[in-house]
PDB file as gemmi writes it, atoms N, CA and C in Angstrom:
CRYST1    1.000    1.000    1.000  90.00  90.00  90.00 P 1                      
ATOM      1  N   UNK A   1     148.914  62.729 117.081  1.00  0.00           N  
ATOM      2  CA  UNK A   1     148.875  62.483 115.537  1.00  0.00           C  
ATOM      3  C   UNK A   1     149.838  62.124 115.094  1.00  0.00           C  
ATOM      4  N   UNK A   2     149.887  61.162 114.852  1.00  0.00           N  
ATOM      5  CA  UNK A   2     151.040  60.323 113.903  1.00  0.00           C  
ATOM      6  C   UNK A   2     150.693  60.706 112.468  1.00  0.00           C  
ATOM      7  N   UNK A   3     151.902  61.413 111.946  1.00  0.00           N  
ATOM      8  CA  UNK A   3     152.287  61.657 109.967  1.00  0.00           C  
ATOM      9  C   UNK A   3     152.816  60.115 109.817  1.00  0.00           C  
ATOM     10  N   UNK A   4     151.908  59.664 108.412  1.00  0.00           N  
ATOM     11  CA  UNK A   4     152.950  58.559 107.701  1.00  0.00           C  
ATOM     12  C   UNK A   4     153.020  59.417 106.786  1.00  0.00           C  
ATOM     13  N   UNK A   5     154.403  58.571 105.544  1.00  0.00           N  
ATOM     14  CA  UNK A   5     155.432  59.076 105.161  1.00  0.00           C  
ATOM     15  C   UNK A   5     154.898  59.839 103.899  1.00  0.00           C  
ATOM     16  N   UNK A   6     153.715  59.803 103.403  1.00  0.00           N  
ATOM     17  CA  UNK A   6     153.220  60.643 102.352  1.00  0.00           C  
ATOM     18  C   UNK A   6     153.241  61.683 102.979  1.00  0.00           C  
ATOM     19  N   UNK A   7     152.052  62.370 104.440  1.00  0.00           N  
ATOM     20  CA  UNK A   7     152.436  63.900 104.818  1.00  0.00           C  
ATOM     21  C   UNK A   7     153.472  64.456 105.026  1.00  0.00           C  
ATOM     22  N   UNK A   8     154.944  63.514 105.740  1.00  0.00           N  
ATOM     23  CA  UNK A   8     156.047  64.020 105.876  1.00  0.00           C  
ATOM     24  C   UNK A   8     156.649  64.501 104.336  1.00  0.00           C  
ATOM     25  N   UNK A   9     156.821  63.825 103.752  1.00  0.00           N  
ATOM     26  CA  UNK A   9     157.214  64.088 102.263  1.00  0.00           C  
ATOM     27  C   UNK A   9     156.454  65.341 101.703  1.00  0.00           C  
ATOM     28  N   UNK A  10     155.234  65.967 102.322  1.00  0.00           N  
ATOM     29  CA  UNK A  10     154.328  66.633 101.057  1.00  0.00           C  
ATOM     30  C   UNK A  10     155.069  68.022 102.447  1.00  0.00           C  
ATOM     31  N   UNK A  11     155.506  67.659 103.098  1.00  0.00           N  
ATOM     32  CA  UNK A  11     155.328  68.808 104.385  1.00  0.00           C  
ATOM     33  C   UNK A  11     157.233  69.273 103.929  1.00  0.00           C  
ATOM     34  N   UNK A  12     157.971  68.520 103.507  1.00  0.00           N  
ATOM     35  CA  UNK A  12     159.256  68.349 103.391  1.00  0.00           C  
ATOM     36  C   UNK A  12     159.292  69.014 102.025  1.00  0.00           C  
ATOM     37  N   UNK A  13     158.452  69.151 101.299  1.00  0.00           N  
ATOM     38  CA  UNK A  13     158.657  69.669  99.287  1.00  0.00           C  
ATOM     39  C   UNK A  13     158.148  71.485 100.000  1.00  0.00           C  
ATOM     40  N   UNK A  14     157.556  71.529 101.260  1.00  0.00           N  
ATOM     41  CA  UNK A  14     156.385  72.399 101.259  1.00  0.00           C  
ATOM     42  C   UNK A  14     157.922  72.904 101.798  1.00  0.00           C  
ATOM     43  N   UNK A  15     158.290  72.340 103.324  1.00  0.00           N  
ATOM     44  CA  UNK A  15     159.646  73.448 103.947  1.00  0.00           C  
ATOM     45  C   UNK A  15     160.679  73.601 102.903  1.00  0.00           C  
ATOM     46  N   UNK A  16     161.059  72.991 102.117  1.00  0.00           N  
ATOM     47  CA  UNK A  16     162.004  73.071 101.467  1.00  0.00           C  
ATOM     48  C   UNK A  16     162.266  74.837 101.153  1.00  0.00           C  
ATOM     49  N   UNK A  17     161.515  76.000 100.934  1.00  0.00           N  
ATOM     50  CA  UNK A  17     161.386  77.197 100.807  1.00  0.00           C  
ATOM     51  C   UNK A  17     161.338  77.946 101.466  1.00  0.00           C  
ATOM     52  N   UNK A  18     161.310  77.327 102.875  1.00  0.00           N  
ATOM     53  CA  UNK A  18     161.160  78.644 104.190  1.00  0.00           C  
ATOM     54  C   UNK A  18     162.825  78.385 104.413  1.00  0.00           C  
ATOM     55  N   UNK A  19     162.765  79.679 105.204  1.00  0.00           N  
ATOM     56  CA  UNK A  19     163.795  80.670 105.940  1.00  0.00           C  
ATOM     57  C   UNK A  19     163.917  79.757 107.544  1.00  0.00           C  
ATOM     58  N   UNK A  20     164.790  79.738 108.108  1.00  0.00           N  
ATOM     59  CA  UNK A  20     164.818  79.146 108.923  1.00  0.00           C  
ATOM     60  C   UNK A  20     164.084  80.666 110.725  1.00  0.00           C  
ATOM     61  N   UNK A  21     163.306  80.183 111.376  1.00  0.00           N  
ATOM     62  CA  UNK A  21     162.013  81.073 111.611  1.00  0.00           C  
ATOM     63  C   UNK A  21     162.874  81.443 113.319  1.00  0.00           C  
ATOM     64  N   UNK A  22     163.565  80.510 113.470  1.00  0.00           N  
ATOM     65  CA  UNK A  22     164.080  79.965 115.172  1.00  0.00           C  
ATOM     66  C   UNK A  22     165.487  79.846 115.138  1.00  0.00           C  
ATOM     67  N   UNK A  23     166.513  80.511 115.531  1.00  0.00           N  
ATOM     68  CA  UNK A  23     167.730  79.952 115.572  1.00  0.00           C  
ATOM     69  C   UNK A  23     168.366  79.702 117.492  1.00  0.00           C  
ATOM     70  N   UNK A  24     168.658  78.565 117.286  1.00  0.00           N  
ATOM     71  CA  UNK A  24     169.209  78.531 118.460  1.00  0.00           C  
ATOM     72  C   UNK A  24     170.256  78.365 118.517  1.00  0.00           C  
ATOM     73  N   UNK A  25     171.249  79.040 119.417  1.00  0.00           N  
ATOM     74  CA  UNK A  25     172.379  79.691 119.376  1.00  0.00           C  
ATOM     75  C   UNK A  25     173.411  78.690 120.851  1.00  0.00           C  
ATOM     76  N   UNK A  26     174.769  79.001 121.256  1.00  0.00           N  
ATOM     77  CA  UNK A  26     175.499  78.299 122.389  1.00  0.00           C  
ATOM     78  C   UNK A  26     174.539  77.847 123.512  1.00  0.00           C  
ATOM     79  N   UNK A  27     174.187  78.859 123.870  1.00  0.00           N  
ATOM     80  CA  UNK A  27     173.402  78.442 125.504  1.00  0.00           C  
ATOM     81  C   UNK A  27     172.311  77.203 124.880  1.00  0.00           C  
ATOM     82  N   UNK A  28     171.344  76.826 123.797  1.00  0.00           N  
ATOM     83  CA  UNK A  28     171.131  75.274 123.278  1.00  0.00           C  
ATOM     84  C   UNK A  28     169.684  75.450 123.758  1.00  0.00           C  
ATOM     85  N   UNK A  29     168.956  74.422 124.775  1.00  0.00           N  
ATOM     86  CA  UNK A  29     167.052  75.052 124.487  1.00  0.00           C  
ATOM     87  C   UNK A  29     167.070  75.369 125.721  1.00  0.00           C  
ATOM     88  N   UNK A  30     166.845  76.866 125.726  1.00  0.00           N  
ATOM     89  CA  UNK A  30     166.274  77.363 126.784  1.00  0.00           C  
ATOM     90  C   UNK A  30     164.781  77.522 126.708  1.00  0.00           C  
ATOM     91  N   UNK A  31     164.610  77.886 128.295  1.00  0.00           N  
ATOM     92  CA  UNK A  31     162.839  77.969 128.002  1.00  0.00           C  
ATOM     93  C   UNK A  31     162.126  79.150 127.180  1.00  0.00           C  
ATOM     94  N   UNK A  32     163.409  79.793 127.325  1.00  0.00           N  
ATOM     95  CA  UNK A  32     162.705  81.210 125.908  1.00  0.00           C  
ATOM     96  C   UNK A  32     162.465  80.266 124.218  1.00  0.00           C  
ATOM     97  N   UNK A  33     163.796  80.011 124.236  1.00  0.00           N  
ATOM     98  CA  UNK A  33     164.059  79.242 123.005  1.00  0.00           C  
ATOM     99  C   UNK A  33     162.450  78.122 122.601  1.00  0.00           C  
ATOM    100  N   UNK A  34     162.006  77.726 123.779  1.00  0.00           N  
ATOM    101  CA  UNK A  34     160.792  76.563 123.932  1.00  0.00           C  
ATOM    102  C   UNK A  34     159.838  77.422 123.227  1.00  0.00           C  
ATOM    103  N   UNK A  35     159.713  78.710 124.030  1.00  0.00           N  
ATOM    104  CA  UNK A  35     158.730  79.186 123.936  1.00  0.00           C  
ATOM    105  C   UNK A  35     158.150  79.937 122.468  1.00  0.00           C  
ATOM    106  N   UNK A  36     159.720  80.451 121.979  1.00  0.00           N  
ATOM    107  CA  UNK A  36     159.772  81.022 120.951  1.00  0.00           C  
ATOM    108  C   UNK A  36     159.014  79.891 119.592  1.00  0.00           C  
ATOM    109  N   UNK A  37     159.618  78.646 120.000  1.00  0.00           N  
ATOM    110  CA  UNK A  37     159.334  77.364 118.715  1.00  0.00           C  
ATOM    111  C   UNK A  37     157.742  77.423 119.003  1.00  0.00           C  
ATOM    112  N   UNK A  38     157.443  77.473 120.194  1.00  0.00           N  
ATOM    113  CA  UNK A  38     155.845  77.388 120.834  1.00  0.00           C  
ATOM    114  C   UNK A  38     155.234  78.179 119.546  1.00  0.00           C  
ATOM    115  N   UNK A  39     155.484  79.645 120.004  1.00  0.00           N  
ATOM    116  CA  UNK A  39     154.725  80.822 119.319  1.00  0.00           C  
ATOM    117  C   UNK A  39     154.742  80.245 117.481  1.00  0.00           C  
ATOM    118  N   UNK A  40     155.804  80.073 117.161  1.00  0.00           N  
ATOM    119  CA  UNK A  40     156.128  80.015 115.882  1.00  0.00           C  
ATOM    120  C   UNK A  40     155.559  78.681 114.944  1.00  0.00           C  
ATOM    121  N   UNK A  41     154.810  78.060 116.202  1.00  0.00           N  
ATOM    122  CA  UNK A  41     154.397  76.735 115.136  1.00  0.00           C  
ATOM    123  C   UNK A  41     152.687  76.992 115.482  1.00  0.00           C  
ATOM    124  N   UNK A  42     152.373  77.797 116.070  1.00  0.00           N  
ATOM    125  CA  UNK A  42     151.024  78.635 116.439  1.00  0.00           C  
ATOM    126  C   UNK A  42     150.675  79.349 115.600  1.00  0.00           C  
ATOM    127  N   UNK A  43     151.508  79.874 115.179  1.00  0.00           N  
ATOM    128  CA  UNK A  43     151.275  80.780 113.951  1.00  0.00           C  
ATOM    129  C   UNK A  43     151.524  80.702 112.513  1.00  0.00           C  
ATOM    130  N   UNK A  44     152.141  79.801 112.622  1.00  0.00           N  
ATOM    131  CA  UNK A  44     152.737  79.084 110.968  1.00  0.00           C  
ATOM    132  C   UNK A  44     152.641  77.876 110.619  1.00  0.00           C  
ATOM    133  N   UNK A  45     152.441  77.301 111.957  1.00  0.00           N  
ATOM    134  CA  UNK A  45     152.284  75.376 111.909  1.00  0.00           C  
ATOM    135  C   UNK A  45     153.482  74.392 111.471  1.00  0.00           C  
ATOM    136  N   UNK A  46     154.028  75.052 110.305  1.00  0.00           N  
ATOM    137  CA  UNK A  46     155.347  74.352 109.539  1.00  0.00           C  
ATOM    138  C   UNK A  46     156.247  75.290 110.169  1.00  0.00           C  
ATOM    139  N   UNK A  47     157.414  74.843 110.911  1.00  0.00           N  
ATOM    140  CA  UNK A  47     158.413  76.039 110.908  1.00  0.00           C  
ATOM    141  C   UNK A  47     160.002  75.283 110.989  1.00  0.00           C  
ATOM    142  N   UNK A  48     160.879  75.874 110.350  1.00  0.00           N  
ATOM    143  CA  UNK A  48     162.142  75.563 110.233  1.00  0.00           C  
ATOM    144  C   UNK A  48     162.905  75.955 111.471  1.00  0.00           C  
ATOM    145  N   UNK A  49     163.974  75.241 112.235  1.00  0.00           N  
ATOM    146  CA  UNK A  49     164.951  76.090 113.274  1.00  0.00           C  
ATOM    147  C   UNK A  49     166.310  75.210 112.798  1.00  0.00           C  
ATOM    148  N   UNK A  50     167.481  76.589 113.054  1.00  0.00           N  
ATOM    149  CA  UNK A  50     168.438  76.203 112.274  1.00  0.00           C  
ATOM    150  C   UNK A  50     168.867  76.439 114.456  1.00  0.00           C  
ATOM    151  N   UNK A  51     170.543  75.206 114.047  1.00  0.00           N  
ATOM    152  CA  UNK A  51     171.380  75.036 115.420  1.00  0.00           C  
ATOM    153  C   UNK A  51     172.458  75.813 114.703  1.00  0.00           C  
ATOM    154  N   UNK A  52     173.322  76.510 115.912  1.00  0.00           N  
ATOM    155  CA  UNK A  52     174.780  76.996 115.482  1.00  0.00           C  
ATOM    156  C   UNK A  52     175.153  75.875 116.013  1.00  0.00           C  
ATOM    157  N   UNK A  53     176.669  76.243 115.119  1.00  0.00           N  
ATOM    158  CA  UNK A  53     177.680  74.800 115.279  1.00  0.00           C  
ATOM    159  C   UNK A  53     178.193  74.818 117.222  1.00  0.00           C  
ATOM    160  N   UNK A  54     178.200  75.923 118.047  1.00  0.00           N  
ATOM    161  CA  UNK A  54     178.472  75.926 119.102  1.00  0.00           C  
ATOM    162  C   UNK A  54     177.473  75.001 119.969  1.00  0.00           C  
ATOM    163  N   UNK A  55     176.593  75.032 119.928  1.00  0.00           N  
ATOM    164  CA  UNK A  55     175.485  73.996 120.522  1.00  0.00           C  
ATOM    165  C   UNK A  55     176.035  72.722 120.515  1.00  0.00           C  
ATOM    166  N   UNK A  56     175.798  71.947 122.270  1.00  0.00           N  
ATOM    167  CA  UNK A  56     176.468  71.102 122.386  1.00  0.00           C  
ATOM    168  C   UNK A  56     175.602  69.835 122.536  1.00  0.00           C  
ATOM    169  N   UNK A  57     173.836  69.746 122.111  1.00  0.00           N  
ATOM    170  CA  UNK A  57     173.130  69.298 121.770  1.00  0.00           C  
ATOM    171  C   UNK A  57     173.127  69.345 120.160  1.00  0.00           C  
ATOM    172  N   UNK A  58     172.929  67.205 119.749  1.00  0.00           N  
ATOM    173  CA  UNK A  58     172.850  67.087 118.588  1.00  0.00           C  
ATOM    174  C   UNK A  58     171.551  67.875 117.954  1.00  0.00           C  
ATOM    175  N   UNK A  59     171.798  67.801 116.576  1.00  0.00           N  
ATOM    176  CA  UNK A  59     170.246  68.155 115.699  1.00  0.00           C  
ATOM    177  C   UNK A  59     169.058  67.189 116.026  1.00  0.00           C  
ATOM    178  N   UNK A  60     169.568  66.136 116.136  1.00  0.00           N  
ATOM    179  CA  UNK A  60     167.820  65.196 116.195  1.00  0.00           C  
ATOM    180  C   UNK A  60     167.984  64.882 117.447  1.00  0.00           C  
ATOM    181  N   UNK A  61     168.291  65.258 118.526  1.00  0.00           N  
ATOM    182  CA  UNK A  61     168.130  65.312 119.668  1.00  0.00           C  
ATOM    183  C   UNK A  61     167.602  66.401 120.639  1.00  0.00           C  
ATOM    184  N   UNK A  62     167.867  67.696 119.733  1.00  0.00           N  
ATOM    185  CA  UNK A  62     167.371  68.855 119.927  1.00  0.00           C  
ATOM    186  C   UNK A  62     166.115  69.183 119.252  1.00  0.00           C  
ATOM    187  N   UNK A  63     165.776  68.155 118.035  1.00  0.00           N  
ATOM    188  CA  UNK A  63     164.410  68.664 117.679  1.00  0.00           C  
ATOM    189  C   UNK A  63     163.403  67.420 118.070  1.00  0.00           C  
ATOM    190  N   UNK A  64     163.998  66.260 118.601  1.00  0.00           N  
ATOM    191  CA  UNK A  64     163.167  65.542 119.642  1.00  0.00           C  
ATOM    192  C   UNK A  64     162.696  66.120 120.690  1.00  0.00           C  
ATOM    193  N   UNK A  65     163.646  66.970 121.697  1.00  0.00           N  
ATOM    194  CA  UNK A  65     163.124  67.528 122.745  1.00  0.00           C  
ATOM    195  C   UNK A  65     162.228  68.750 122.525  1.00  0.00           C  
ATOM    196  N   UNK A  66     162.433  69.473 121.237  1.00  0.00           N  
ATOM    197  CA  UNK A  66     161.789  70.332 121.065  1.00  0.00           C  
ATOM    198  C   UNK A  66     160.030  69.706 120.428  1.00  0.00           C  
ATOM    199  N   UNK A  67     160.550  69.059 120.083  1.00  0.00           N  
ATOM    200  CA  UNK A  67     158.830  68.397 119.323  1.00  0.00           C  
ATOM    201  C   UNK A  67     157.860  67.616 120.882  1.00  0.00           C  
ATOM    202  N   UNK A  68     158.636  67.098 121.352  1.00  0.00           N  
ATOM    203  CA  UNK A  68     158.376  66.706 122.803  1.00  0.00           C  
ATOM    204  C   UNK A  68     157.475  67.920 123.488  1.00  0.00           C  
ATOM    205  N   UNK A  69     157.902  68.921 123.843  1.00  0.00           N  
ATOM    206  CA  UNK A  69     157.458  70.351 124.914  1.00  0.00           C  
ATOM    207  C   UNK A  69     156.538  70.587 123.623  1.00  0.00           C  
ATOM    208  N   UNK A  70     156.669  70.836 122.500  1.00  0.00           N  
ATOM    209  CA  UNK A  70     155.748  71.801 122.431  1.00  0.00           C  
ATOM    210  C   UNK A  70     154.535  70.832 121.250  1.00  0.00           C  
ATOM    211  N   UNK A  71     154.803  69.603 121.614  1.00  0.00           N  
ATOM    212  CA  UNK A  71     153.043  68.506 121.342  1.00  0.00           C  
ATOM    213  C   UNK A  71     153.631  68.411 119.566  1.00  0.00           C  
ATOM    214  N   UNK A  72     154.747  68.925 119.008  1.00  0.00           N  
ATOM    215  CA  UNK A  72     155.170  68.746 117.568  1.00  0.00           C  
ATOM    216  C   UNK A  72     154.926  67.378 116.954  1.00  0.00           C  
ATOM    217  N   UNK A  73     155.808  67.280 115.507  1.00  0.00           N  
ATOM    218  CA  UNK A  73     156.027  66.415 114.772  1.00  0.00           C  
ATOM    219  C   UNK A  73     157.590  66.674 113.939  1.00  0.00           C  
ATOM    220  N   UNK A  74     158.362  65.843 114.255  1.00  0.00           N  
ATOM    221  CA  UNK A  74     159.602  66.194 113.835  1.00  0.00           C  
ATOM    222  C   UNK A  74     159.240  65.678 111.991  1.00  0.00           C  
ATOM    223  N   UNK A  75     159.254  66.828 111.145  1.00  0.00           N  
ATOM    224  CA  UNK A  75     159.394  66.417 109.618  1.00  0.00           C  
ATOM    225  C   UNK A  75     160.655  65.753 109.170  1.00  0.00           C  
ATOM    226  N   UNK A  76     161.699  66.640 109.378  1.00  0.00           N  
ATOM    227  CA  UNK A  76     162.882  66.238 108.980  1.00  0.00           C  
ATOM    228  C   UNK A  76     164.097  66.818 109.964  1.00  0.00           C  
ATOM    229  N   UNK A  77     165.331  66.267 110.183  1.00  0.00           N  
ATOM    230  CA  UNK A  77     166.769  66.801 110.211  1.00  0.00           C  
ATOM    231  C   UNK A  77     167.632  66.735 109.138  1.00  0.00           C  
ATOM    232  N   UNK A  78     168.300  67.854 108.962  1.00  0.00           N  
ATOM    233  CA  UNK A  78     169.305  67.690 107.961  1.00  0.00           C  
ATOM    234  C   UNK A  78     169.922  68.619 108.712  1.00  0.00           C  
ATOM    235  N   UNK A  79     171.291  68.442 108.361  1.00  0.00           N  
ATOM    236  CA  UNK A  79     172.203  69.089 109.134  1.00  0.00           C  
ATOM    237  C   UNK A  79     172.362  69.677 110.386  1.00  0.00           C  
ATOM    238  N   UNK A  80     172.442  70.937 110.320  1.00  0.00           N  
ATOM    239  CA  UNK A  80     172.003  71.292 111.571  1.00  0.00           C  
ATOM    240  C   UNK A  80     171.039  72.539 111.624  1.00  0.00           C  
ATOM    241  N   UNK A  81     169.612  71.847 110.793  1.00  0.00           N  
ATOM    242  CA  UNK A  81     168.141  72.524 110.590  1.00  0.00           C  
ATOM    243  C   UNK A  81     167.540  71.649 110.394  1.00  0.00           C  
ATOM    244  N   UNK A  82     166.328  71.818 111.426  1.00  0.00           N  
ATOM    245  CA  UNK A  82     165.439  70.546 111.490  1.00  0.00           C  
ATOM    246  C   UNK A  82     164.000  71.769 111.476  1.00  0.00           C  
ATOM    247  N   UNK A  83     163.040  70.373 110.750  1.00  0.00           N  
ATOM    248  CA  UNK A  83     161.635  71.362 110.343  1.00  0.00           C  
ATOM    249  C   UNK A  83     160.620  70.494 111.425  1.00  0.00           C  
ATOM    250  N   UNK A  84     159.648  71.194 112.215  1.00  0.00           N  
ATOM    251  CA  UNK A  84     159.048  71.046 113.004  1.00  0.00           C  
ATOM    252  C   UNK A  84     157.361  71.184 112.713  1.00  0.00           C  
ATOM    253  N   UNK A  85     156.698  70.257 112.666  1.00  0.00           N  
ATOM    254  CA  UNK A  85     154.822  70.627 112.394  1.00  0.00           C  
ATOM    255  C   UNK A  85     154.244  70.367 113.310  1.00  0.00           C  
ATOM    256  N   UNK A  86     152.928  71.102 113.620  1.00  0.00           N  
ATOM    257  CA  UNK A  86     152.040  71.093 114.360  1.00  0.00           C  
ATOM    258  C   UNK A  86     150.754  71.654 113.783  1.00  0.00           C  
ATOM    259  N   UNK A  87     149.499  70.742 113.464  1.00  0.00           N  
ATOM    260  CA  UNK A  87     148.288  71.088 112.908  1.00  0.00           C  
ATOM    261  C   UNK A  87     147.531  72.273 113.953  1.00  0.00           C  
ATOM    262  N   UNK A  88     147.531  73.206 114.021  1.00  0.00           N  
ATOM    263  CA  UNK A  88     146.588  74.439 114.234  1.00  0.00           C  
ATOM    264  C   UNK A  88     144.730  74.511 113.800  1.00  0.00           C  
ATOM    265  N   UNK A  89     143.817  74.021 114.104  1.00  0.00           N  
ATOM    266  CA  UNK A  89     142.665  74.191 113.854  1.00  0.00           C  
ATOM    267  C   UNK A  89     142.241  75.410 113.882  1.00  0.00           C  
ATOM    268  N   UNK A  90     142.643  76.294 114.848  1.00  0.00           N  
ATOM    269  CA  UNK A  90     142.284  77.813 115.179  1.00  0.00           C  
ATOM    270  C   UNK A  90     142.701  79.097 113.819  1.00  0.00           C  
ATOM    271  N   UNK A  91     143.912  78.264 113.306  1.00  0.00           N  
ATOM    272  CA  UNK A  91     144.833  78.919 112.338  1.00  0.00           C  
ATOM    273  C   UNK A  91     143.580  79.682 110.965  1.00  0.00           C  
ATOM    274  N   UNK A  92     143.672  80.720 110.531  1.00  0.00           N  
ATOM    275  CA  UNK A  92     142.358  81.406 109.479  1.00  0.00           C  
ATOM    276  C   UNK A  92     143.331  80.623 107.621  1.00  0.00           C  
ATOM    277  N   UNK A  93     142.497  80.265 107.469  1.00  0.00           N  
ATOM    278  CA  UNK A  93     142.429  79.814 106.155  1.00  0.00           C  
ATOM    279  C   UNK A  93     142.173  80.408 105.198  1.00  0.00           C  
ATOM    280  N   UNK A  94     142.820  81.226 104.296  1.00  0.00           N  
ATOM    281  CA  UNK A  94     142.437  82.417 102.955  1.00  0.00           C  
ATOM    282  C   UNK A  94     142.263  80.628 101.491  1.00  0.00           C  
ATOM    283  N   UNK A  95     140.913  80.308 101.388  1.00  0.00           N  
ATOM    284  CA  UNK A  95     140.826  79.454  99.935  1.00  0.00           C  
ATOM    285  C   UNK A  95     141.632  78.611 100.424  1.00  0.00           C  
ATOM    286  N   UNK A  96     141.899  78.119 101.777  1.00  0.00           N  
ATOM    287  CA  UNK A  96     142.264  76.575 101.693  1.00  0.00           C  
ATOM    288  C   UNK A  96     143.875  76.485 101.491  1.00  0.00           C  
ATOM    289  N   UNK A  97     144.976  77.922 101.210  1.00  0.00           N  
ATOM    290  CA  UNK A  97     146.026  78.210 101.463  1.00  0.00           C  
ATOM    291  C   UNK A  97     146.586  77.742 102.920  1.00  0.00           C  
ATOM    292  N   UNK A  98     147.685  76.680 103.140  1.00  0.00           N  
ATOM    293  CA  UNK A  98     147.731  77.090 104.167  1.00  0.00           C  
ATOM    294  C   UNK A  98     149.005  78.063 104.906  1.00  0.00           C  
ATOM    295  N   UNK A  99     148.990  78.523 105.950  1.00  0.00           N  
ATOM    296  CA  UNK A  99     149.586  79.513 106.599  1.00  0.00           C  
ATOM    297  C   UNK A  99     151.201  80.118 106.917  1.00  0.00           C  
ATOM    298  N   UNK A 100     151.909  78.646 106.136  1.00  0.00           N  
ATOM    299  CA  UNK A 100     153.411  79.206 105.739  1.00  0.00           C  
ATOM    300  C   UNK A 100     153.430  79.867 104.121  1.00  0.00           C  
ATOM    301  N   UNK A 101     152.591  79.983 103.338  1.00  0.00           N  
ATOM    302  CA  UNK A 101     152.199  80.181 102.428  1.00  0.00           C  
ATOM    303  C   UNK A 101     152.257  81.288 101.978  1.00  0.00           C  
ATOM    304  N   UNK A 102     151.752  82.052 103.102  1.00  0.00           N  
ATOM    305  CA  UNK A 102     150.676  83.497 102.841  1.00  0.00           C  
ATOM    306  C   UNK A 102     151.365  84.764 103.726  1.00  0.00           C  
TER     307      UNK A 102                                                      
END                                                                             
């Protein structure tokens, strides 16, 4: 699934009010972090991830690696925060409200 710039802009607006669901520490992208991000994407679809200053990897590289490992799309990378999105058709939506709003 490839997103258009309009889709990305809409998701950036939705993600603005979210807090970081996953924090990546000095150990970087471990298998546990990837599993945690995968679980968060499965339950929320839109996830903000915060990287610590002590992480050796750049935020863009980390976002790309996480997106590849979890089959997600990178919505944006600002500073040390990245936002990922992955559609989950199995999530229950009440009245069309996305899961990150509920």
